[in-house]
One Martini backbone bead per residue (centre of mass of N, CA, C, O) as a GRO file, in nm:
protein
  213
    1UNK     BB    1   2.548   2.452  -3.864
    2UNK     BB    2   2.839   2.629  -3.780
    3UNK     BB    3   2.963   2.918  -3.894
    4UNK     BB    4   3.227   2.930  -3.706
    5UNK     BB    5   3.299   2.619  -3.842
    6UNK     BB    6   3.284   2.757  -4.134
    7UNK     BB    7   3.408   2.723  -4.476
    8UNK     BB    8   3.450   2.908  -4.774
    9UNK     BB    9   3.599   2.769  -5.066
   10UNK     BB   10   3.764   2.953  -5.328
   11UNK     BB   11   3.851   2.824  -5.652
   12UNK     BB   12   3.974   3.014  -5.898
   13UNK     BB   13   3.833   3.315  -5.910
   14UNK     BB   14   3.955   3.410  -6.201
   15UNK     BB   15   3.982   3.576  -6.494
   16UNK     BB   16   4.085   3.338  -6.675
   17UNK     BB   17   3.802   3.201  -6.610
   18UNK     BB   18   3.552   3.425  -6.524
   19UNK     BB   19   3.631   3.622  -6.769
   20UNK     BB   20   3.613   3.811  -7.023
   21UNK     BB   21   3.937   3.742  -7.175
   22UNK     BB   22   4.021   3.500  -7.062
   23UNK     BB   23   4.221   3.232  -7.142
   24UNK     BB   24   3.979   3.009  -7.018
   25UNK     BB   25   3.681   3.098  -7.054
   26UNK     BB   26   3.568   2.950  -7.309
   27UNK     BB   27   3.594   2.660  -7.178
   28UNK     BB   28   3.370   2.742  -6.925
   29UNK     BB   29   3.121   2.909  -7.014
   30UNK     BB   30   2.892   2.702  -7.055
   31UNK     BB   31   2.874   2.596  -6.761
   32UNK     BB   32   2.846   2.863  -6.618
   33UNK     BB   33   2.572   2.941  -6.755
   34UNK     BB   34   2.395   2.685  -6.694
   35UNK     BB   35   2.446   2.724  -6.360
   36UNK     BB   36   2.521   3.008  -6.251
   37UNK     BB   37   2.789   3.004  -6.071
   38UNK     BB   38   2.865   3.299  -6.010
   39UNK     BB   39   2.600   3.405  -5.886
   40UNK     BB   40   2.582   3.183  -5.674
   41UNK     BB   41   2.845   3.258  -5.530
   42UNK     BB   42   2.783   3.545  -5.451
   43UNK     BB   43   2.543   3.474  -5.273
   44UNK     BB   44   2.692   3.282  -5.082
   45UNK     BB   45   2.904   3.478  -4.975
   46UNK     BB   46   2.722   3.700  -4.862
   47UNK     BB   47   2.555   3.514  -4.667
   48UNK     BB   48   2.786   3.367  -4.518
   49UNK     BB   49   2.922   3.617  -4.407
   50UNK     BB   50   2.672   3.724  -4.247
   51UNK     BB   51   2.664   3.447  -4.067
   52UNK     BB   52   2.999   3.391  -4.003
   53UNK     BB   53   3.163   3.281  -4.214
   54UNK     BB   54   3.446   3.174  -4.371
   55UNK     BB   55   3.639   3.335  -4.624
   56UNK     BB   56   3.818   3.154  -4.885
   57UNK     BB   57   4.088   3.210  -5.099
   58UNK     BB   58   4.221   3.003  -5.393
   59UNK     BB   59   4.465   3.096  -5.571
   60UNK     BB   60   4.655   3.086  -5.869
   61UNK     BB   61   5.022   3.117  -5.928
   62UNK     BB   62   5.287   3.256  -6.142
   63UNK     BB   63   5.547   3.309  -6.291
   64UNK     BB   64   5.619   3.411  -6.607
   65UNK     BB   65   5.811   3.126  -6.649
   66UNK     BB   66   5.733   2.881  -6.461
   67UNK     BB   67   5.977   2.786  -6.253
   68UNK     BB   68   5.807   2.602  -6.047
   69UNK     BB   69   5.810   2.407  -6.272
   70UNK     BB   70   5.864   2.186  -6.476
   71UNK     BB   71   6.017   2.178  -6.786
   72UNK     BB   72   5.783   1.933  -6.846
   73UNK     BB   73   5.483   1.975  -6.853
   74UNK     BB   74   5.170   1.812  -6.769
   75UNK     BB   75   4.865   1.826  -6.836
   76UNK     BB   76   4.703   2.081  -6.692
   77UNK     BB   77   4.971   2.254  -6.660
   78UNK     BB   78   5.032   2.274  -6.960
   79UNK     BB   79   4.784   2.446  -7.024
   80UNK     BB   80   4.870   2.688  -6.856
   81UNK     BB   81   5.134   2.748  -7.003
   82UNK     BB   82   5.033   2.762  -7.301
   83UNK     BB   83   4.816   3.004  -7.211
   84UNK     BB   84   4.933   3.202  -6.999
   85UNK     BB   85   4.833   3.151  -6.704
   86UNK     BB   86   4.841   3.293  -6.391
   87UNK     BB   87   5.015   3.554  -6.381
   88UNK     BB   88   5.180   3.747  -6.199
   89UNK     BB   89   5.038   4.076  -6.224
   90UNK     BB   90   4.785   3.998  -6.373
   91UNK     BB   91   4.460   4.008  -6.454
   92UNK     BB   92   4.412   3.695  -6.473
   93UNK     BB   93   4.505   3.645  -6.158
   94UNK     BB   94   4.274   3.788  -6.059
   95UNK     BB   95   4.016   3.835  -5.875
   96UNK     BB   96   3.711   3.865  -5.929
   97UNK     BB   97   3.530   4.144  -5.868
   98UNK     BB   98   3.262   4.007  -5.738
   99UNK     BB   99   3.497   3.854  -5.529
  100UNK     BB  100   3.632   4.052  -5.368
  101UNK     BB  101   3.810   4.072  -5.104
  102UNK     BB  102   3.761   4.117  -4.780
  103UNK     BB  103   3.890   4.198  -4.481
  104UNK     BB  104   3.783   3.912  -4.345
  105UNK     BB  105   3.920   3.764  -4.545
  106UNK     BB  106   4.101   3.486  -4.700
  107UNK     BB  107   4.427   3.437  -4.855
  108UNK     BB  108   4.590   3.199  -4.988
  109UNK     BB  109   4.920   3.062  -5.012
  110UNK     BB  110   5.093   2.886  -5.285
  111UNK     BB  111   4.931   2.803  -5.530
  112UNK     BB  112   5.055   2.550  -5.789
  113UNK     BB  113   4.820   2.347  -5.796
  114UNK     BB  114   4.536   2.167  -5.736
  115UNK     BB  115   4.555   2.138  -5.438
  116UNK     BB  116   4.480   2.361  -5.177
  117UNK     BB  117   4.671   2.209  -4.962
  118UNK     BB  118   4.963   2.131  -5.068
  119UNK     BB  119   5.108   2.456  -5.099
  120UNK     BB  120   4.961   2.568  -4.842
  121UNK     BB  121   4.788   2.732  -4.549
  122UNK     BB  122   4.502   2.602  -4.513
  123UNK     BB  123   4.516   2.401  -4.278
  124UNK     BB  124   4.612   2.603  -4.066
  125UNK     BB  125   4.373   2.794  -4.082
  126UNK     BB  126   4.145   2.600  -4.012
  127UNK     BB  127   4.256   2.494  -3.736
  128UNK     BB  128   4.308   2.773  -3.595
  129UNK     BB  129   3.978   2.839  -3.635
  130UNK     BB  130   3.797   2.572  -3.593
  131UNK     BB  131   3.744   2.420  -3.853
  132UNK     BB  132   3.508   2.150  -3.979
  133UNK     BB  133   3.375   2.296  -4.233
  134UNK     BB  134   3.373   2.259  -4.594
  135UNK     BB  135   3.299   2.468  -4.878
  136UNK     BB  136   3.298   2.410  -5.232
  137UNK     BB  137   3.425   2.620  -5.505
  138UNK     BB  138   3.486   2.621  -5.872
  139UNK     BB  139   3.795   2.541  -6.033
  140UNK     BB  140   3.771   2.258  -6.148
  141UNK     BB  141   3.549   2.028  -6.082
  142UNK     BB  142   3.763   1.776  -6.187
  143UNK     BB  143   4.013   1.906  -6.025
  144UNK     BB  144   4.062   2.122  -5.789
  145UNK     BB  145   3.806   2.058  -5.636
  146UNK     BB  146   3.847   1.752  -5.616
  147UNK     BB  147   4.124   1.751  -5.479
  148UNK     BB  148   4.032   1.908  -5.227
  149UNK     BB  149   3.810   1.718  -5.138
  150UNK     BB  150   3.985   1.466  -5.086
  151UNK     BB  151   4.170   1.594  -4.873
  152UNK     BB  152   3.954   1.684  -4.674
  153UNK     BB  153   3.850   1.401  -4.617
  154UNK     BB  154   4.126   1.280  -4.515
  155UNK     BB  155   4.149   1.515  -4.281
  156UNK     BB  156   3.838   1.527  -4.145
  157UNK     BB  157   3.645   1.691  -4.289
  158UNK     BB  158   3.351   1.849  -4.358
  159UNK     BB  159   3.235   1.797  -4.688
  160UNK     BB  160   3.122   2.042  -4.923
  161UNK     BB  161   2.960   2.057  -5.242
  162UNK     BB  162   2.889   2.308  -5.485
  163UNK     BB  163   2.735   2.218  -5.772
  164UNK     BB  164   2.642   2.538  -5.857
  165UNK     BB  165   2.975   2.638  -5.800
  166UNK     BB  166   3.074   2.498  -6.072
  167UNK     BB  167   3.333   2.437  -6.336
  168UNK     BB  168   3.393   2.314  -6.673
  169UNK     BB  169   3.447   2.194  -7.006
  170UNK     BB  170   3.179   2.010  -6.964
  171UNK     BB  171   2.880   1.860  -6.908
  172UNK     BB  172   2.985   1.574  -6.874
  173UNK     BB  173   3.203   1.632  -6.660
  174UNK     BB  174   3.017   1.761  -6.456
  175UNK     BB  175   2.823   1.524  -6.410
  176UNK     BB  176   3.025   1.305  -6.330
  177UNK     BB  177   3.145   1.443  -6.085
  178UNK     BB  178   2.883   1.507  -5.921
  179UNK     BB  179   2.747   1.210  -5.939
  180UNK     BB  180   3.012   1.013  -5.883
  181UNK     BB  181   3.246   1.153  -5.703
  182UNK     BB  182   3.141   1.346  -5.480
  183UNK     BB  183   2.981   1.131  -5.293
  184UNK     BB  184   3.254   0.988  -5.186
  185UNK     BB  185   3.386   1.289  -5.050
  186UNK     BB  186   3.091   1.421  -5.011
  187UNK     BB  187   2.831   1.677  -4.992
  188UNK     BB  188   2.625   1.736  -5.248
  189UNK     BB  189   2.501   2.072  -5.313
  190UNK     BB  190   2.317   2.333  -5.324
  191UNK     BB  191   2.347   2.657  -5.231
  192UNK     BB  192   2.067   2.695  -5.089
  193UNK     BB  193   2.095   2.453  -4.897
  194UNK     BB  194   2.345   2.550  -4.752
  195UNK     BB  195   2.221   2.816  -4.645
  196UNK     BB  196   2.001   2.687  -4.478
  197UNK     BB  197   2.193   2.532  -4.291
  198UNK     BB  198   2.354   2.779  -4.190
  199UNK     BB  199   2.074   2.911  -4.075
  200UNK     BB  200   1.903   2.657  -3.946
  201UNK     BB  201   1.659   2.533  -4.140
  202UNK     BB  202   1.837   2.275  -4.196
  203UNK     BB  203   1.944   1.937  -4.257
  204UNK     BB  204   2.172   1.715  -4.329
  205UNK     BB  205   2.216   1.448  -4.499
  206UNK     BB  206   2.377   1.113  -4.505
  207UNK     BB  207   2.378   1.042  -4.837
  208UNK     BB  208   2.485   1.303  -5.022
  209UNK     BB  209   2.205   1.426  -5.183
  210UNK     BB  210   2.115   1.630  -4.943
  211UNK     BB  211   1.828   1.765  -4.789
  212UNK     BB  212   1.657   1.768  -4.472
  213UNK     BB  213   1.424   1.846  -4.221
   0.00000   0.00000   0.00000
């Protein structure tokens, strides 16, 4: 894996999800703690950045009255509105401090829905920088991360999902997404295996289940 052609895409590592006091933190806290996803992500970002990979942050945000959305939102976005999450200019919408973007990082603009490609400049950024491999982490495992994974697969990118850098609402949902859905549209691996591959120490297997020497 060539770090210069690899991007680590961080989806919604924002205070409303990732920090104590965030509007949605209690909902994901259990899975976050069981997998140590935040500390795993911090390690992955620091080492991937040092190896020369592109770090891309994909936060979601809305105006205070959510007028970007339909007047009667449903599904996951209704939950965002009802909990008053990810409002522009609030602490909750800010990227968590331990993953604060560095000068060389990129923050994509315009994410208003689930798929990080759909309403942003992510595809333009990746292609203009010659990125061929994307590694995904973030929230929710079976929602925004999965939506982005599927789009990346369809767009022809080599998609890696960092299974211990994701979190969702329950252990059951986490397991089902990582074990059943992720292998169909990506190569799901642990963060340390990804870092080994990025450093040139191992090569990725073709069956989507991990790495082999």
